[in-house]
Backbone of each chain as ProteinMPNN parsed JSONL, in Angstrom:
{"seq_chain_A": "XXXXXXXXXXXXXXXXXXXXXXXXXXXXXXXXXXXXXXXXXXXXXXXXXXXXXXXXXXXXXXXXXXXXXXXXXXXXXXXXXXXXXXXXXXXXXXXXXXXXXXXXXXXXXXXXXXXXXXXXXXXXXXXXXXXXXXX", "coords_chain_A": {"N_chain_A": [[90.695, 127.589, 82.478], [91.383, 124.107, 82.314], [90.041, 121.79, 79.923], [89.811, 119.104, 80.308], [90.836, 116.577, 82.712], [93.422, 115.949, 82.088], [96.985, 116.37, 81.76], [98.81, 118.989, 80.025], [100.34, 117.75, 78.048], [98.88, 115.612, 77.239], [96.438, 116.329, 76.364], [93.735, 116.447, 74.163], [92.027, 118.347, 73.348], [91.737, 121.566, 72.403], [89.755, 123.352, 72.511], [86.246, 123.343, 73.342], [82.899, 122.917, 72.48], [79.588, 122.934, 73.516], [76.991, 121.835, 71.694], [74.416, 120.986, 71.856], [72.846, 121.042, 74.724], [73.747, 118.678, 77.185], [73.625, 116.645, 75.357], [75.068, 116.784, 72.9], [78.263, 117.637, 71.56], [81.252, 119.369, 70.433], [84.753, 119.213, 70.0], [87.994, 120.732, 69.404], [91.315, 120.276, 68.16], [94.472, 121.388, 67.471], [96.76, 119.735, 65.587], [99.767, 119.865, 66.177], [102.764, 119.679, 64.376], [105.005, 119.298, 65.946], [104.295, 117.668, 68.044], [105.159, 115.011, 70.242], [104.633, 112.273, 69.543], [104.472, 112.146, 66.801], [107.046, 112.059, 65.869], [108.053, 109.459, 65.941], [106.079, 107.864, 64.929], [105.122, 107.735, 62.012], [108.706, 107.583, 61.474], [109.244, 108.175, 58.801], [106.813, 108.826, 57.773], [104.74, 110.668, 59.279], [101.941, 110.021, 61.358], [98.859, 110.293, 63.14], [98.526, 108.189, 65.908], [96.221, 105.439, 66.042], [95.133, 104.75, 68.556], [95.282, 107.152, 69.845], [93.451, 108.637, 68.481], [91.139, 107.442, 69.402], [91.412, 108.229, 72.057], [91.147, 111.009, 71.787], [88.482, 111.122, 71.006], [87.309, 110.071, 73.302], [87.981, 112.047, 75.151], [86.468, 114.178, 74.186], [83.906, 113.147, 74.596], [83.974, 112.967, 77.372], [84.233, 115.675, 78.074], [81.783, 116.592, 77.187], [80.011, 115.152, 78.863], [80.866, 116.069, 81.358], [80.044, 118.683, 81.157], [77.431, 118.582, 81.823], [77.349, 118.236, 84.479], [77.247, 119.63, 87.734], [79.883, 120.725, 88.612], [83.007, 121.978, 89.829], [85.662, 122.414, 87.799], [87.377, 119.957, 85.71], [86.048, 116.657, 85.261], [87.136, 113.403, 86.133], [86.627, 111.037, 84.101], [86.502, 107.553, 83.16], [87.656, 105.569, 80.466], [85.655, 102.993, 79.509], [84.724, 101.11, 77.69], [85.355, 100.248, 74.32], [83.145, 100.188, 72.081], [82.673, 100.119, 69.333], [84.897, 101.009, 66.712], [86.089, 102.754, 64.004], [88.62, 103.514, 61.744], [88.801, 105.716, 59.224], [90.347, 107.296, 57.567], [93.855, 108.104, 57.399], [95.413, 110.312, 59.784], [97.239, 113.114, 59.464], [100.021, 115.174, 60.694], [99.682, 118.728, 61.468], [97.061, 119.53, 61.041], [93.656, 120.503, 61.834], [91.999, 118.743, 64.208], [88.781, 117.615, 64.646], [86.58, 116.664, 67.127], [83.65, 115.06, 67.769], [80.97, 114.343, 69.986], [78.14, 112.427, 70.901], [75.636, 111.872, 73.214], [74.353, 108.716, 73.723], [73.21, 106.838, 75.482], [72.484, 106.573, 78.899], [73.185, 105.076, 81.924], [73.059, 104.875, 85.181], [76.287, 105.072, 86.504], [77.456, 104.863, 84.024], [77.924, 105.704, 80.583], [77.09, 105.71, 77.17], [78.498, 106.849, 74.148], [78.171, 108.123, 70.846], [80.709, 108.76, 68.549], [82.436, 110.985, 66.392], [85.138, 111.775, 64.338], [86.661, 114.406, 62.618], [88.465, 115.883, 59.875], [88.98, 118.866, 58.333], [86.285, 118.84, 57.632], [85.886, 116.269, 56.679], [85.053, 112.926, 57.497], [87.185, 111.117, 59.54], [87.334, 109.154, 61.408], [85.143, 107.07, 63.319], [82.812, 105.933, 65.798], [81.681, 104.066, 68.709], [81.74, 104.569, 72.16], [82.164, 103.801, 75.665], [81.991, 105.523, 78.697], [82.913, 105.673, 82.154], [81.732, 107.133, 85.129], [83.255, 108.752, 87.982], [83.12, 107.017, 91.13]], "CA_chain_A": [[90.586, 126.268, 83.091], [91.544, 123.048, 81.337], [88.767, 121.157, 79.556], [89.829, 117.734, 80.801], [91.798, 116.491, 83.828], [94.75, 115.554, 81.603], [98.023, 117.374, 81.657], [98.857, 119.587, 78.681], [100.957, 116.853, 77.074], [97.971, 114.529, 76.836], [95.115, 116.897, 76.099], [93.401, 116.46, 72.736], [90.999, 119.369, 73.139], [92.127, 122.959, 72.639], [88.488, 124.039, 72.81], [85.096, 122.431, 73.284], [81.638, 123.651, 72.418], [78.378, 122.121, 73.648], [76.066, 122.303, 70.652], [73.071, 120.651, 72.334], [73.167, 120.768, 76.135], [73.52, 117.334, 77.696], [73.396, 115.654, 74.293], [76.006, 116.788, 71.784], [79.289, 118.674, 71.639], [82.386, 119.195, 69.519], [86.011, 119.809, 70.415], [88.991, 120.892, 68.345], [92.705, 120.191, 68.585], [95.464, 121.601, 66.414], [97.78, 118.675, 65.674], [101.053, 120.507, 65.91], [103.767, 118.686, 63.92], [106.031, 119.053, 66.965], [103.831, 116.729, 69.075], [106.225, 113.998, 70.287], [104.351, 110.965, 68.933], [104.662, 112.193, 65.349], [108.459, 111.828, 65.517], [108.356, 108.034, 65.782], [104.92, 107.139, 64.382], [106.34, 106.963, 61.79], [109.76, 108.544, 61.139], [109.215, 108.599, 57.396], [105.461, 109.243, 57.397], [104.065, 110.896, 60.564], [100.489, 109.845, 61.413], [98.365, 110.212, 64.514], [98.209, 106.802, 66.244], [94.8, 105.144, 66.19], [94.704, 104.781, 69.958], [95.118, 108.554, 70.254], [92.162, 109.073, 67.928], [90.146, 106.985, 70.39], [91.565, 109.093, 73.228], [90.55, 112.309, 71.463], [87.032, 110.936, 71.049], [86.921, 109.894, 74.71], [88.063, 113.349, 75.842], [85.295, 114.969, 73.775], [82.748, 112.596, 75.31], [84.099, 113.363, 78.776], [83.936, 117.11, 78.195], [80.326, 116.726, 77.048], [79.358, 114.649, 80.081], [81.213, 116.991, 82.452], [79.292, 119.932, 81.004], [76.095, 118.401, 82.396], [77.485, 118.068, 85.926], [77.49, 120.886, 88.429], [81.134, 120.575, 89.345], [84.052, 122.929, 89.491], [86.825, 121.736, 87.254], [87.104, 118.786, 84.885], [85.784, 115.4, 85.955], [87.999, 112.349, 85.607], [85.92, 109.841, 83.662], [87.389, 106.487, 82.668], [87.207, 104.859, 79.271], [85.25, 101.673, 79.995], [84.554, 100.164, 76.581], [85.338, 100.712, 72.931], [82.123, 99.299, 71.525], [83.028, 100.042, 67.913], [85.687, 102.165, 66.291], [86.602, 102.546, 62.648], [89.455, 104.603, 61.249], [88.472, 105.801, 57.805], [91.485, 107.903, 56.859], [94.958, 108.47, 58.294], [95.395, 111.717, 60.209], [98.63, 113.602, 59.479], [100.23, 116.383, 61.511], [99.42, 120.006, 60.82], [95.642, 119.708, 60.708], [92.762, 120.695, 62.976], [91.18, 117.545, 64.435], [87.5, 117.96, 65.284], [86.047, 115.46, 67.774], [82.263, 115.285, 68.182], [80.39, 113.268, 70.789], [76.695, 112.491, 71.133], [75.227, 110.923, 74.257], [73.348, 107.753, 73.258], [72.545, 106.105, 76.553], [73.037, 106.803, 80.233], [72.639, 104.14, 82.907], [73.851, 105.017, 86.396], [77.596, 105.712, 86.311], [77.988, 104.545, 82.697], [77.268, 106.381, 79.469], [77.616, 105.385, 75.833], [78.522, 107.983, 73.235], [78.61, 108.005, 69.459], [81.773, 109.748, 68.335], [82.884, 111.175, 65.004], [86.298, 112.655, 64.218], [86.731, 114.974, 61.266], [89.52, 116.826, 59.502], [88.509, 119.698, 57.204], [84.926, 118.449, 57.254], [85.823, 114.861, 56.262], [85.131, 111.94, 58.581], [88.406, 110.309, 59.551], [87.098, 108.013, 62.3], [83.854, 107.119, 64.006], [82.59, 104.761, 66.618], [80.884, 104.194, 69.935], [82.556, 104.266, 73.336], [81.49, 103.913, 76.962], [82.76, 106.112, 79.794], [82.343, 105.499, 83.496], [81.906, 108.291, 86.001], [83.858, 108.375, 89.258], [82.145, 106.535, 92.122]], "C_chain_A": [[90.696, 125.2, 82.003], [90.208, 122.328, 81.115], [88.671, 119.731, 80.067], [90.844, 117.669, 81.948], [93.21, 116.145, 83.381], [95.72, 116.72, 81.667], [98.12, 117.866, 80.219], [99.467, 118.667, 77.626], [100.046, 115.741, 76.598], [96.548, 115.05, 76.654], [94.887, 116.948, 74.592], [92.213, 117.372, 72.456], [91.617, 120.733, 73.432], [90.905, 123.777, 73.019], [87.369, 123.03, 72.692], [83.822, 123.254, 73.352], [80.472, 122.668, 72.562], [77.367, 122.669, 72.645], [74.62, 121.98, 70.99], [73.242, 120.208, 73.782], [72.782, 119.354, 76.573], [73.464, 116.264, 76.635], [74.532, 115.617, 73.267], [77.027, 117.912, 71.955], [80.459, 118.352, 70.729], [83.614, 119.918, 70.061], [86.973, 119.901, 69.241], [90.398, 120.846, 68.942], [93.595, 120.41, 67.367], [96.565, 120.564, 66.602], [99.117, 119.244, 65.224], [102.078, 119.449, 65.471], [104.849, 118.405, 64.957], [105.548, 118.129, 68.086], [104.725, 115.488, 69.055], [105.902, 112.705, 69.547], [104.554, 110.981, 67.422], [106.106, 111.839, 64.941], [108.729, 110.362, 65.198], [107.209, 107.23, 65.183], [104.453, 107.865, 63.123], [107.421, 107.943, 61.333], [109.68, 109.052, 59.703], [107.83, 109.071, 56.952], [104.653, 109.478, 58.676], [102.547, 110.813, 60.441], [100.068, 109.814, 62.873], [98.004, 108.761, 64.818], [96.708, 106.606, 66.469], [94.318, 105.223, 67.63], [94.519, 106.222, 70.436], [93.881, 109.174, 69.608], [91.039, 108.655, 68.882], [90.201, 107.887, 71.622], [90.934, 110.468, 72.976], [89.024, 112.224, 71.534], [86.548, 110.823, 72.494], [86.986, 111.219, 75.463], [86.892, 114.245, 75.447], [84.051, 114.471, 74.5], [82.789, 113.003, 76.782], [83.776, 114.832, 78.99], [82.436, 117.353, 78.073], [79.628, 116.306, 78.335], [79.623, 115.605, 81.248], [80.39, 118.279, 82.378], [77.901, 119.821, 81.609], [76.146, 118.314, 83.918], [77.812, 119.405, 86.565], [78.751, 120.752, 89.276], [82.115, 121.649, 88.916], [85.259, 122.145, 88.993], [86.45, 120.477, 86.515], [86.923, 117.526, 85.721], [86.602, 114.295, 85.3], [87.17, 111.098, 85.298], [86.951, 108.803, 83.207], [86.795, 105.894, 81.402], [86.914, 103.421, 79.679], [85.092, 100.649, 78.872], [84.677, 100.901, 75.251], [84.381, 99.763, 72.223], [82.373, 99.06, 70.048], [83.946, 101.211, 67.623], [86.289, 101.846, 64.926], [87.413, 103.767, 62.239], [89.316, 104.616, 59.73], [89.654, 106.324, 56.992], [92.603, 108.167, 57.849], [94.918, 109.963, 58.591], [96.841, 112.202, 60.326], [98.786, 114.767, 60.445], [99.853, 117.635, 60.72], [97.996, 120.191, 60.361], [94.874, 119.977, 62.001], [91.882, 119.45, 63.087], [89.934, 117.96, 65.205], [86.881, 116.676, 65.836], [84.658, 115.763, 68.307], [81.76, 114.075, 68.954], [78.902, 113.523, 70.969], [76.344, 111.447, 72.18], [74.11, 110.035, 73.716], [72.534, 107.196, 74.409], [73.272, 106.356, 77.861], [72.385, 105.812, 81.175], [73.534, 104.2, 84.138], [75.171, 105.698, 86.108], [78.216, 105.442, 84.945], [77.217, 105.299, 81.622], [77.923, 105.959, 78.167], [77.466, 106.607, 74.927], [78.836, 107.496, 71.821], [79.621, 109.105, 69.219], [82.14, 109.797, 66.846], [84.056, 112.14, 65.021], [86.397, 113.123, 62.774], [87.982, 115.823, 61.122], [89.019, 117.561, 58.268], [87.152, 119.215, 56.698], [84.777, 117.004, 56.828], [85.89, 113.958, 57.488], [86.423, 111.156, 58.463], [88.275, 109.095, 60.474], [85.729, 108.189, 62.942], [83.674, 105.855, 64.828], [81.668, 105.021, 67.782], [81.773, 103.772, 71.101], [81.701, 104.425, 74.594], [82.465, 104.531, 77.961], [82.098, 105.761, 81.112], [82.692, 106.724, 84.332], [82.56, 107.837, 87.298], [82.787, 107.985, 90.259], [81.865, 107.633, 93.138]], "O_chain_A": [[90.168, 125.368, 80.904], [89.362, 122.27, 82.008], [87.573, 119.204, 80.242], [91.625, 118.601, 82.136], [94.112, 116.056, 84.214], [95.331, 117.887, 81.634], [97.582, 117.243, 79.304], [99.15, 118.786, 76.442], [100.384, 115.009, 75.669], [95.579, 114.3, 76.776], [95.735, 117.428, 73.841], [91.493, 117.202, 71.472], [91.979, 121.024, 74.572], [91.001, 124.762, 73.75], [87.509, 121.997, 72.036], [83.688, 124.163, 74.171], [80.382, 121.69, 71.82], [76.942, 123.821, 72.738], [73.701, 122.619, 70.477], [73.734, 119.109, 74.037], [71.657, 118.9, 76.363], [73.276, 115.09, 76.954], [74.917, 114.54, 72.812], [76.698, 118.998, 72.433], [80.637, 117.21, 70.306], [83.541, 121.061, 70.513], [86.795, 119.238, 68.22], [90.64, 121.305, 70.058], [93.483, 119.705, 66.364], [97.221, 120.519, 67.643], [99.527, 119.12, 64.07], [102.232, 118.429, 66.142], [105.539, 117.389, 64.869], [106.32, 117.83, 68.997], [105.023, 114.961, 67.983], [106.803, 112.092, 68.975], [104.785, 109.931, 66.822], [106.354, 111.384, 63.825], [109.52, 110.045, 64.311], [107.356, 106.03, 64.951], [103.443, 108.566, 63.184], [107.096, 109.029, 60.852], [110.004, 110.205, 59.421], [107.689, 109.653, 55.876], [103.944, 108.574, 59.119], [101.94, 111.428, 59.564], [100.821, 109.366, 63.737], [97.247, 108.153, 64.062], [96.022, 107.475, 67.008], [93.218, 105.708, 67.894], [93.704, 106.488, 71.32], [93.325, 110.137, 70.136], [90.108, 109.42, 69.135], [89.164, 108.264, 72.167], [90.268, 111.02, 73.851], [88.361, 113.125, 72.048], [85.523, 111.394, 72.868], [86.143, 111.488, 76.319], [86.378, 114.991, 76.279], [83.236, 115.268, 74.966], [81.761, 113.344, 77.366], [83.124, 115.194, 79.969], [81.88, 118.207, 78.763], [78.758, 117.017, 78.838], [78.72, 115.912, 82.027], [80.079, 118.888, 83.401], [77.256, 120.834, 81.88], [75.105, 118.318, 84.575], [78.559, 120.21, 86.007], [78.686, 120.675, 90.503], [82.062, 122.159, 87.796], [85.802, 121.305, 89.71], [85.336, 119.974, 86.663], [87.566, 117.355, 86.756], [86.747, 114.251, 84.078], [87.035, 110.211, 86.141], [88.102, 109.126, 82.914], [85.58, 105.738, 81.285], [87.806, 102.708, 80.14], [85.305, 99.456, 79.084], [84.178, 102.014, 75.081], [84.766, 98.666, 71.816], [82.293, 97.928, 69.571], [83.801, 102.282, 68.213], [86.913, 100.804, 64.731], [86.958, 104.904, 62.368], [89.668, 103.653, 59.048], [89.924, 105.859, 55.885], [92.337, 108.429, 59.022], [94.461, 110.768, 57.78], [97.58, 111.745, 61.198], [97.796, 115.289, 60.957], [99.723, 117.612, 59.496], [97.736, 120.921, 59.404], [95.362, 119.72, 63.102], [91.116, 119.139, 62.175], [90.016, 118.573, 66.27], [86.681, 115.712, 65.096], [84.493, 116.61, 69.185], [82.079, 112.933, 68.624], [78.46, 114.655, 71.16], [76.71, 110.279, 72.05], [73.058, 110.524, 73.303], [71.31, 107.094, 74.323], [74.501, 106.351, 77.925], [71.159, 105.717, 81.221], [74.633, 103.645, 84.142], [75.192, 106.785, 85.531], [79.385, 105.759, 84.727], [76.009, 105.504, 81.737], [79.147, 105.863, 78.07], [76.447, 107.297, 74.943], [79.647, 106.592, 71.621], [79.419, 110.246, 69.633], [82.148, 108.779, 66.153], [83.985, 113.2, 65.642], [86.239, 112.342, 61.837], [88.489, 116.397, 62.085], [88.673, 116.933, 57.267], [86.901, 119.183, 55.493], [83.654, 116.54, 56.629], [86.68, 114.192, 58.402], [86.723, 110.596, 57.409], [89.018, 108.124, 60.336], [85.227, 109.303, 63.086], [84.315, 104.835, 64.572], [80.974, 106.036, 67.846], [82.465, 102.755, 71.038], [80.664, 105.089, 74.585], [83.619, 104.113, 78.057], [80.884, 105.574, 81.184], [83.792, 107.27, 84.248], [82.441, 106.672, 87.68], [81.686, 108.537, 90.254], [81.073, 107.435, 94.059]]}, "seq_chain_B": "XXXXXXXXXXXXXXXXXXXXXXXXXXXXXXXXXXXXXXXXXXXXXXXXXXXXXXXXXXXXXXXXXXXXXXXXXXXXXXXXXXXXXXX", "coords_chain_B": {"N_chain_B": [[49.999, 90.88, 69.908], [53.331, 89.904, 69.446], [54.865, 87.069, 70.954], [57.716, 87.01, 73.13], [60.437, 85.103, 72.719], [62.681, 82.55, 74.05], [64.923, 82.295, 72.372], [64.927, 84.768, 71.121], [65.706, 86.467, 73.187], [68.134, 85.337, 73.887], [69.543, 85.995, 71.568], [69.585, 88.738, 71.865], [71.361, 88.965, 73.987], [73.669, 87.865, 72.814], [74.198, 89.711, 70.799], [74.734, 92.051, 72.159], [76.281, 91.762, 74.456], [79.319, 90.692, 76.126], [79.632, 87.609, 75.959], [80.6, 84.669, 77.732], [79.916, 82.106, 77.501], [78.416, 79.529, 75.461], [75.484, 80.533, 73.705], [73.361, 78.703, 73.672], [73.457, 77.45, 76.082], [72.224, 79.084, 77.864], [69.509, 79.442, 79.892], [66.006, 80.071, 80.718], [66.027, 80.654, 83.457], [68.654, 81.184, 84.094], [70.946, 82.964, 85.973], [71.913, 86.319, 85.254], [73.707, 88.163, 86.301], [76.16, 88.396, 88.933], [77.218, 85.953, 91.507], [77.721, 82.651, 90.262], [76.554, 83.108, 87.844], [76.027, 84.227, 84.398], [78.012, 86.026, 84.37], [77.831, 88.652, 83.542], [78.409, 92.22, 83.427], [78.264, 95.69, 84.591], [78.694, 97.194, 82.312], [77.824, 95.479, 80.312], [75.152, 95.536, 81.047], [74.448, 98.166, 80.419], [74.782, 98.003, 77.627], [72.812, 96.157, 77.092], [70.522, 97.7, 77.594], [70.716, 99.458, 75.484], [70.399, 97.701, 73.309], [67.825, 96.693, 73.837], [66.248, 98.969, 73.57], [66.67, 99.483, 70.877], [65.641, 97.164, 69.699], [63.094, 96.648, 70.819], [61.996, 99.097, 71.294], [61.805, 100.206, 73.795], [62.787, 102.174, 76.461], [65.24, 102.021, 79.007], [66.219, 103.733, 81.72], [66.612, 103.902, 84.373], [68.687, 102.646, 86.809], [67.774, 100.929, 88.858], [65.466, 99.777, 87.846], [66.619, 98.394, 85.718], [68.167, 96.551, 87.166], [66.166, 94.965, 88.349], [64.815, 93.95, 86.084], [66.798, 92.594, 84.731], [67.492, 90.216, 86.023], [67.256, 87.554, 85.168], [66.542, 85.796, 82.071], [63.869, 85.212, 82.127], [62.721, 87.097, 83.91], [63.293, 89.325, 82.434], [61.806, 88.889, 80.096], [59.214, 88.939, 81.192], [59.11, 91.561, 82.157], [59.423, 93.031, 79.776], [57.114, 92.222, 78.346], [55.198, 93.263, 80.015], [55.627, 96.096, 79.989], [55.296, 96.585, 77.304], [52.655, 95.913, 76.957], [51.399, 97.81, 78.507], [52.018, 100.104, 77.211]], "CA_chain_B": [[51.41, 91.203, 70.166], [54.148, 88.693, 69.333], [55.568, 86.643, 72.158], [59.17, 87.143, 73.129], [60.901, 83.762, 73.022], [64.014, 82.382, 74.639], [65.963, 82.572, 71.371], [64.97, 86.227, 70.904], [66.484, 87.102, 74.259], [69.53, 84.872, 73.726], [70.144, 86.816, 70.51], [69.834, 90.06, 72.445], [72.606, 88.847, 74.758], [74.787, 87.632, 71.887], [74.487, 90.92, 70.02], [75.046, 93.24, 72.959], [77.111, 91.502, 75.636], [80.502, 89.861, 75.912], [79.297, 86.321, 76.581], [81.698, 83.712, 77.892], [79.362, 80.755, 77.352], [77.588, 79.42, 74.256], [74.126, 81.017, 74.019], [72.405, 77.605, 73.895], [73.504, 77.043, 77.497], [71.486, 80.059, 78.674], [68.109, 79.064, 80.056], [65.163, 81.153, 81.238], [66.318, 81.013, 84.851], [70.089, 81.38, 84.311], [71.223, 84.335, 86.461], [72.761, 87.084, 84.334], [74.724, 88.908, 87.062], [76.456, 87.899, 90.282], [77.839, 84.624, 91.645], [77.062, 81.532, 89.584], [75.772, 83.643, 86.728], [76.755, 84.369, 83.138], [79.152, 86.906, 84.601], [77.686, 89.964, 82.922], [78.738, 93.327, 84.327], [77.461, 96.897, 84.401], [78.803, 97.633, 80.913], [76.878, 94.634, 79.573], [73.796, 96.03, 81.346], [74.251, 99.362, 79.583], [74.601, 97.569, 76.237], [71.477, 95.528, 77.023], [69.499, 98.759, 77.473], [70.812, 99.97, 74.103], [69.806, 96.697, 72.431], [66.378, 96.603, 74.087], [65.602, 100.148, 72.974], [66.728, 99.334, 69.423], [64.835, 96.025, 69.247], [61.707, 96.671, 71.293], [61.512, 100.47, 71.42], [61.541, 100.509, 75.205], [63.984, 102.748, 77.076], [65.488, 101.814, 80.44], [67.192, 104.729, 82.168], [66.741, 103.8, 85.829], [69.457, 101.434, 87.152], [66.99, 100.022, 89.704], [64.593, 99.028, 86.926], [67.491, 97.457, 85.005], [68.536, 95.454, 88.084], [65.004, 94.084, 88.497], [64.476, 93.286, 84.819], [67.928, 91.812, 84.205], [67.903, 89.109, 86.896], [67.436, 86.437, 84.236], [65.763, 86.069, 80.856], [62.439, 85.146, 82.47], [62.299, 88.409, 84.441], [63.369, 90.303, 81.337], [60.647, 88.678, 79.234], [58.011, 89.408, 81.889], [59.152, 93.033, 82.194], [59.17, 93.537, 78.419], [55.704, 92.002, 78.009], [54.389, 94.182, 80.83], [55.729, 97.485, 79.528], [54.736, 96.69, 75.949], [51.199, 95.852, 77.094], [50.899, 99.056, 79.111], [52.39, 101.259, 76.368]], "C_chain_B": [[52.234, 89.912, 70.168], [54.797, 88.367, 70.675], [57.064, 86.909, 72.006], [59.722, 85.806, 73.593], [62.308, 83.742, 73.596], [65.106, 82.713, 73.621], [66.059, 84.066, 71.056], [65.878, 86.888, 71.941], [67.931, 86.596, 74.278], [70.232, 85.712, 72.666], [70.467, 88.218, 71.018], [71.147, 90.051, 73.237], [73.81, 88.705, 73.829], [75.193, 88.926, 71.203], [75.015, 92.077, 70.868], [76.005, 93.014, 74.122], [78.327, 90.667, 75.251], [80.287, 88.543, 76.647], [80.517, 85.42, 76.646], [81.199, 82.279, 77.796], [78.564, 80.717, 76.043], [76.141, 79.807, 74.585], [73.142, 79.888, 74.289], [72.425, 77.1, 75.334], [72.696, 77.971, 78.389], [70.014, 79.667, 78.692], [67.312, 80.246, 80.633], [65.609, 81.618, 82.617], [67.812, 81.173, 85.134], [70.345, 82.806, 84.801], [72.185, 85.051, 85.505], [73.926, 87.748, 85.057], [74.971, 88.211, 88.399], [77.028, 86.498, 90.281], [77.03, 83.545, 90.938], [76.259, 81.945, 88.368], [76.575, 83.578, 85.421], [77.964, 85.277, 83.281], [79.055, 88.237, 83.869], [78.006, 91.053, 83.943], [77.937, 94.575, 83.949], [77.558, 97.434, 82.97], [77.886, 96.788, 80.029], [75.443, 95.115, 79.806], [73.479, 97.27, 80.514], [73.985, 98.949, 78.137], [73.264, 96.862, 76.043], [70.4, 96.59, 76.855], [69.515, 99.344, 76.058], [70.116, 98.995, 73.146], [68.306, 96.581, 72.598], [65.652, 97.792, 73.458], [65.564, 100.008, 71.449], [65.749, 98.257, 68.941], [63.362, 96.172, 69.59], [61.15, 98.083, 71.483], [61.193, 100.887, 72.831], [62.835, 101.005, 75.848], [64.051, 102.379, 78.548], [66.559, 102.813, 80.845], [67.445, 104.651, 83.674], [67.515, 102.518, 86.175], [68.671, 100.446, 88.016], [66.043, 99.177, 88.857], [65.418, 97.989, 86.174], [67.852, 96.276, 85.904], [67.396, 94.461, 88.235], [64.772, 93.278, 87.227], [65.556, 92.311, 84.379], [68.382, 90.698, 85.15], [68.178, 87.859, 86.067], [66.534, 86.699, 83.027], [64.259, 85.969, 81.102], [61.949, 86.503, 82.99], [62.346, 89.462, 83.34], [62.161, 90.149, 80.409], [59.38, 89.236, 79.892], [57.974, 90.942, 81.9], [58.825, 93.607, 80.818], [57.702, 93.382, 78.039], [54.818, 92.995, 78.761], [54.45, 95.608, 80.271], [55.175, 97.63, 78.111], [53.217, 96.645, 75.995], [50.649, 97.182, 77.589], [51.204, 100.27, 78.245], [51.221, 101.669, 75.473]], "O_chain_B": [[51.863, 88.94, 70.825], [55.217, 89.252, 71.42], [57.59, 87.016, 70.897], [59.501, 85.411, 74.738], [63.016, 84.749, 73.626], [66.105, 83.344, 73.968], [67.142, 84.573, 70.76], [66.701, 87.745, 71.619], [68.844, 87.336, 74.641], [71.387, 86.098, 72.844], [71.483, 88.808, 70.652], [71.936, 90.994, 73.17], [74.841, 89.345, 74.033], [76.38, 89.208, 71.042], [75.671, 92.98, 70.348], [76.492, 93.977, 74.714], [78.359, 90.028, 74.2], [80.698, 88.378, 77.796], [81.353, 85.408, 75.743], [81.969, 81.338, 77.988], [78.093, 81.752, 75.571], [75.633, 79.437, 75.644], [72.188, 80.071, 75.046], [71.507, 76.397, 75.758], [72.502, 77.669, 79.567], [69.363, 79.573, 77.651], [67.879, 81.28, 80.986], [65.581, 82.81, 82.922], [68.204, 81.287, 86.295], [69.993, 83.762, 84.11], [73.146, 84.458, 85.014], [75.012, 87.882, 84.493], [74.096, 87.524, 88.925], [77.293, 85.916, 89.229], [75.801, 83.531, 91.009], [75.381, 81.209, 87.916], [77.642, 82.967, 85.35], [78.839, 85.297, 82.415], [80.071, 88.88, 83.604], [77.893, 90.847, 85.151], [77.048, 94.522, 83.099], [76.618, 98.054, 82.472], [77.247, 97.306, 79.112], [74.621, 95.106, 78.89], [72.381, 97.404, 79.974], [73.076, 99.474, 77.494], [72.654, 96.948, 74.977], [69.469, 96.413, 76.07], [68.469, 99.681, 75.502], [69.342, 99.408, 72.282], [67.584, 96.391, 71.619], [64.574, 97.638, 72.884], [64.574, 100.359, 70.807], [65.106, 98.417, 67.904], [62.488, 95.869, 68.777], [59.971, 98.249, 71.795], [60.407, 101.808, 73.053], [63.862, 100.329, 75.783], [63.042, 102.418, 79.253], [67.688, 102.743, 80.361], [68.382, 105.265, 84.184], [67.051, 101.42, 85.869], [68.887, 99.239, 87.911], [65.847, 97.993, 89.131], [64.988, 96.848, 86.006], [67.844, 95.129, 85.456], [67.623, 93.251, 88.247], [64.558, 92.067, 87.283], [65.262, 91.31, 83.725], [69.537, 90.275, 85.088], [69.199, 87.193, 86.241], [65.843, 87.717, 82.976], [63.466, 86.568, 80.375], [60.903, 86.998, 82.57], [61.53, 90.384, 83.321], [61.563, 91.139, 79.987], [58.578, 89.912, 79.247], [56.922, 91.543, 81.677], [58.045, 94.553, 80.703], [57.106, 94.3, 77.476], [53.829, 93.498, 78.228], [53.412, 96.249, 80.103], [54.644, 98.683, 77.757], [52.555, 97.268, 75.165], [49.586, 97.63, 77.16], [50.698, 101.359, 78.516], [51.341, 102.616, 74.696]]}, "name": "protein", "num_of_chains": 2, "seq": "XXXXXXXXXXXXXXXXXXXXXXXXXXXXXXXXXXXXXXXXXXXXXXXXXXXXXXXXXXXXXXXXXXXXXXXXXXXXXXXXXXXXXXXXXXXXXXXXXXXXXXXXXXXXXXXXXXXXXXXXXXXXXXXXXXXXXXXXXXXXXXXXXXXXXXXXXXXXXXXXXXXXXXXXXXXXXXXXXXXXXXXXXXXXXXXXXXXXXXXXXXXXXXXXXXXXXXXXXXXXXX"}
């Protein structure tokens, strides 16, 4: 079963592990050099676009939140706010991207998560995002 | 226990919400949500709970409690004083 409701061309989680139920989890994605966005971003120096780093973080947060819900199949959360996000290092193709999410605050259908993205143990991006659950 | 003043709560709004008006225009009875209000939304409410927990050490997890406390800065001050007194 897929970890998120996205199609395979827009999934940034190959696997996801809940490390603290309802609170913390980490996903991994192999950034295959053949992924289409690397061809044009940029032709002479392929890098993962910043917005896709945010997307990877949001998918990890969604997988964590979904793991707390008693539902069959992935839940379609929406990215509601990018509270903070900092890209520390560029992310090239051919690496394993690790996306960790920690639930900070839950209020009704909204939840804020702290997110950290790592490559080979190094932080490449971090921030805080808000997801909204389906009504 | 220190009082919670109007400027303290204005700062809470400035730091945690996407305000569309200058903070000095916000009075004790200015509605925060709904028609004729500051125009805050549910995401601002979530961020308010984060800021309140960080600043005052009080957690709000029940949306009904948030709705009651976040009517205006007067209701928020009264709620904060009450829960801090009973803690």
